[in-house]
N, C-alpha and C positions, 0 to 999 in steps of 0.2 A: 436668533438666527432663522431664516426664511423659510418658506415649504422645501422648497426646491434643494435647500441645502440640508433638509433634515429628510428629502429622500436619497439622496447622495448617499449619508452617512447611513441611514439605515439599507442602503441596497450594499454598500461597502462591507458593513457589518456582515452581513445574511451571506454575501461570500467569501467571507473569511472563516464563518462560523461553520461552512460548509464543504470548501475546499481542503482538499487534500493532496499536498503538491508531491511530487515523485521524487524519490529520494536524490538528495546533491549532490551525492558522490557519482552517481549515474548521469547526471546528466553535465555537458561541455558547459561550463561558463560562457561561450558566447550563446548558451543557447538557453540560459535562464529568466529570459522577461517574454512577456506577451502581453498586448493591449487588445482591451475588449467594448466593442460600444454594445451597449445595452437601450433598444426602443422598448418605452411602455407606453398603453395608450392613456387616453383619460382616466380609467379608472384603474391605473397602475398595473394593469397586466403588462406579463411582459410579451409583445408580440415576436422580437425581431432580437439575434442576438450574433455579432459576427467578429471574429478575430479581426483586428485592423491590422495588426502588427503580429502573425505567428513566429512563435520561436523558433522555430525549426526544428524543437523537440518534440516528437511525436506523443510521448507522454507528459509532457508540460500540457502541450494544449487539449490534449484529450482532456485530460483532470480540470480543467476549466471548465472545456464544454460539457463534464458531465458534471460541476458544480452549477452550470447555468440550469441544469433540467431541475436539480434539486430547490434551485431558485424560484424560478417559475414555477416550481407545485407552491410552495408556500407562498409566494405572490396569491395563487387561487385560492389558499387554501382560509387565508389567514380572517375570512369576514367569517368563515364557521368554526375555526377553534380557537383556542387560548393561544395561538403561537404570539410569542414575544419579538416577532419583527415590527419596529417602532417607526412603520409608515402608515401615509393618510389613506383612505380611502378615493383619495381622487387629486386628482391636479386641482391647483387653484382657480376659481374662476375667472382672474386674471391672466391666467397663460393663453396665451392665443394660439399655440399648436394644436395639432393633434395627436403631436407623438413629441415626447419626452425623450432625450437620448443622455446618456451618461456613459462616460468612460471612465473604465475600472483598467488598473496597472497590475500584472501579477508578477511576482519575483523568488525565488527561489534564491535564499542566501544564507 
């Protein structure tokens, strides 16, 4: 598994640990999916998060944005705490861009 795959997997796990989706019964079936783009800098700090495909459900979209805040804090504190977040300290030296973008889809089932 490549370092970038490890980063993707660790980010997905981090979001699933902190995300609290809204109640399924209170969310219309057509509004149960959203996609988030996350930009990380070379030190793997979260520098931008965009809902690239909002769900149409305010509750779902807000739950994802709240999870962004929690994951961003975990990324900031991972070097000084015993956090179980399994993410490297930086992007691989062979990575040429100044930012790494990861897309995560959230779906209520």
